[in-house]
N, C-alpha and C positions, 0 to 999 in steps of 0.2 A: 523427790518423788521416788517411791520404791518401785522395783521392777514390776510388781503386780498392780501398779497404778494408785496405790494408797499413799497417804502422807503421814508423817509422824504427828502425834497428838501432843500438844503442850497445854498446860493450864493457862487460863486467862490471867492477865496481870491485874484486872479489876473485875468486879462483879457486874458493873454497869458503866456505860459511857454517857457523857453529856455531849449531845450533838446539836448544833445550831445551823439553821439554813439562812443564808444571807441573800436577801432579795434587794437588788439595787435598781436604780433608774437606768434605762438604756439610752445612751446618748449616741446618735449617729455621728460619723466622721467622714471626711473626705481625705484624699491624699494630701491636700494642702494643710489640713488641720490635724493630721495624724499625730505629730509630736506633742501638740497640746493635749489631745485626747488621751494619749498614753500617760502623760504626766498627771492629768486630772484624775484619771481612773486609778492610777497607783496611789495617789493621795487619798482618794475616797475609800478605797479598799483598806488601806492602812488605818485610817480613822475608824472604819467599821470594826476592824479586828480589835483595835485598842478598846473601843467602847464596849464591845461585846465581852471581852475578857475581864473588863473592870466592873461589869454588871452581874451580880450574882456569882455563883461558883464558877471556877475556871472551866472552860469547855475543852473537851478532848478532840473534837473534830468540828471544823467550820466548813460549810459547803457553800460555794458560790455557783450561780448559773454560768453558762458558757460565755456570755457577752463581755464580762470584765476581762477575759483572757483573749478572746478573738476579736473583740470590737464588733461594730455593726455598720454596714453601709447600705444606703437606700437602694443601690444597684442590685443588691442580693434579693430584693423582693421581686417575685415573679409578676409580670404584668397581668392584669385582669382582662378578661375577654368581654 
């Protein structure tokens, strides 16, 4: 960043990008099943990436929702009144 708050401008490496959004099933886990959930999620995401990259042209960016990274626990749901 320059002193005046601007950034250097560089040309794009490509005119366009291929972006894919990955929507996966959300599987809840408990502390007891955490290790299995992490292994299952890693395997599922890896398979999705392979399948996506092998279908059509190569993708430049793959987007996942937050749950494959953070996991999901029922305790996080606020109780209803």
